[in-house]
N, C-alpha and C positions, 0 to 999 in steps of 0.2 A: 385479547389485544385488538384494538380497532384496526380497520383495514389500512389506514394510513400509517400505522405504527409498524415499521419494518426493521428487521435485523439484517444488516448488511455486513458481510465479512469483506472489507475493502482490500485485504492483502492476504492471500493464501497461496502457497506454492503447492497446489494440489497435484501438479505433475511430478513431484519429487518421487524418487524411488521408494521412499518409506511407505507410499500408498499403493505400490504396484500390486500387492496381493489382495487388497480389499477396498479399492477405490470406490466401487459402486456402493458398498455399504457405508463408507464414510460420507458420501454424498447423500444417501438416504437418511443417515443420522442427522445431518445438518438440516435437511428438509423437515424432519420430524421435530427438530428444535425451533422451527420457525424462521430459519435463515433463508431469506428470499433472494439474495444475490451473493455470489462468491466471485471476487476478482482475482484472476490468476495472472501474475506478472511474469514475463520472460526474464531470463538473466543473461542469455547469450544467443548468438545466431542459431546455434545447434538446437535450441528448444523453441524457436519461434513457431514452427508448424505444430509441434506437440501441444503447446498451450492453446493454440487456435482450435485445433480439432477437439481438444478436451472441453473447451468452453462451449463448443457447439453440441456436445454430447448430452447436455442436460439443460433444462429451461433456465435455471438460475445462474448459469455460467457466463462470465465475461472475461476478457483478457486485455493485456497491455503488451506492447512490444518494446524492448529496450535492451541495453547492455549494462549489466550491473557493475558497479565499480570494482568489486572483488574479482570480476572476470575480465576486466579491461587488460590486465597485464598479458594474458594469453590470447587476446583477440588479434585476429589477422588485420593487416592494414585496410583490407577491403570490407571489414565488418560494418562500418558506418554506411557504406554504399548498399550493402545487403539489407541493412535496416531501412534505409530510404526506399529501396525497391519493395520491401514487404509492406511498408506503410502505404505506398502508392497502390500496390496490388489489392490491398484489403481496405482501402479508404472508405468504401461504401458498405463495409461489413458492420452491421449494428452491434455486434458483440465486441468490436474493438473500441475501447473507451479511453485509452491513454497511451502515452509513451512511458515505458517503465519496465523494469525497475532501473532507474538511473540515479546518479548522485555522486557522492564522495565518501570515502571511508578513510579517516585518518587515525583509526584505532589500531589497525594492524601495522606493526613497525615496518614490515618488509615493503609495504606499498604506500606508506605515508610520507616518504621523502624521496628526493632525488628524481631520477627518470620515471619510476613508477607513479609518483605523485603528479608529475607533469603530464604523463599520459592520461591519468584519471581526469585531470582538469580539461584536457583537450577533448576527450570523449564526452564529458559532461556538457561542455559548452556546445559541441557539435549536435548533441541530442536535444538540447534546448532549442537550437535553431530548427531542427526537424519538427519539434512540437509546434513551433510558430508556423512553419511552412504548412503543416497539416491541420492547424488549428485544434490541437489536442491538449488536454491537461497532462501533467506529469505525475508519476509516482516516484517520490524521492527517497533514496536511502540516505539517512542522516546519522552519521556516527562520528562525533568529535569534529564536525566539519560545518557547523551551522553558519558561521560568519562567512566562510568562503562560498558556500552555497548561495547565501543571500547576495553576495557581491555579484555573482553571475545572474541571479534572478532579477536584479535591478537593471542589469545591462540588457537582458533579453526578457521582455515582459510577456511571458507565456500566460495562458489563460488561467493559471492556478493549478490546483491539484491537491495532492495529499503528501504531507511530510510524514512518512511512515516511521513508526516506533520512535516518536519524538521524545528526546530526553535532554533538551536544552534549558536555558534559563527562561524566566517569564518574559523578559525583554525580548529575547530572540523569538520566543513563541509569538509574541504580538507582532513582530516584524513579518513573520511568515503569514500570519492571518491578514495583515494589511496588504500583502501581495496576492491575496486570493486563495490562500491555502488553508486546508483543514489539517488538524493534527491527528495522526493515527494513535489510538489508545488500545492496548491489548493486554496480554498476560502479565507483562512486567508490573502493571498497575495493581495487580491483585496481591502483591507482596507488601506486607506492612512496612518493611524497611525501605521501600521505594518512595522515600519522602518527597523528592523533587517531582517525580511523575505524578504522585498523588496530589501534590499542590497544584500542578497544572490542571489535573483532571477536575479539581473542585473549584478553583478560582477563576479559570477562564470561562467565558460565556459558553454554555453548552453548544451553541451553534458553531463553535470553532472546532468541535470534536467529531471524529468518526470512529467506529468500532473496527477492530481487525484482530486476526489471530497470528499471522505470520506462520501458520502451520506448514510443516511439522515442527517448527522452531518456536522459541519463546513460550514455553508451556506455562500455564497459570499455576498459582500456588497449590491448588488442590490435587494436581497430578504428581505422582511420585517422580522424583528426580530421574531424568533420562527417558521418561515416557513420551511418546509421540503426541504432539498437539494436533487438534483437529478443528475444522470449521464449526462444528456443533458447539464448541466451548464459547463461542461468541455470546451465547445466551447467558451463561453465568458471568461472563465478563461484564455484560450489560447490567446484570443484577448488582455486581460489586460497585459499578459506577453509580447506580441509583442509590445504593446505601451511602456511599461517600458524599453524594450531593444532597441527600435527604429528599429525593423526589421519587416519582413512580417509575416503574418499568415502562409504562406506556409513553411517558414523556421522553425517556431516554431513547426508546426505539423510534419514536416519531421524529424527534429533532435530529438525531444522528442520521436517520434515513434521509430526511430532507436535505441535510448538509451534504451527504454523499452524492445525492442527485444534483445538488447545486454545483459542487466542485468538479464532478464527473458527469456531465449532462447525459452521456450515453447510457447511464444507469436508469434513465427515465423512460426507456423503451419498454415494450412488451407489457405495458400497463403498470410497471413498477412505480 
């Protein structure tokens, strides 16, 4: 693989408890697979420091700070101020590349209506404003919430980012791309029945896509059901994408790597 062809896992919860017993080996396996950057997004104030320290523990580590929509309901009122303080404190840290994981989740009934939904939207909009304040891209959680996410993105023109695990329509995908976002493609695409995701993966311009695992979640088709996903799987995910598009692995790695660095410029440091 040429030097400019890079495999980036743009979304990996490497701090999760599932990795506590063998995290060093998981990182080594990813390195052996040619994964040259792993982005670790925070999900709540309690793990801000954990993802930061973890990203600094190996050369390929990067991190984002944000409050995940599924954690918003239990977030304290001062959580957004804690986020702002953390972004301010680490604004010169070259490993901090985005605000995330933020967004909206309208899939889970308990948080998709009423006060929980209102609180989700309040936190999402506030975090977009912080991304603007600190001139950072965002890592978006997108689950049955594409149009509402887009509404706020048109109101607050952040510098773009990644729509993680995207599974919307082609029209919605194009609207995210027009706003400066790449779409995260991972294990869900490897299932033959994932027709909509596969359509997006093959019909969108390759420059609109980035690779991800969402490890330890969203395991690819070749792992037994219930098995832990790992960042090393991004190599085979890239191979599936190459097969679907009828192009080489080199092209997949090069273009998706260039896109990741374009939408998250912080990934361009350390010679990446």
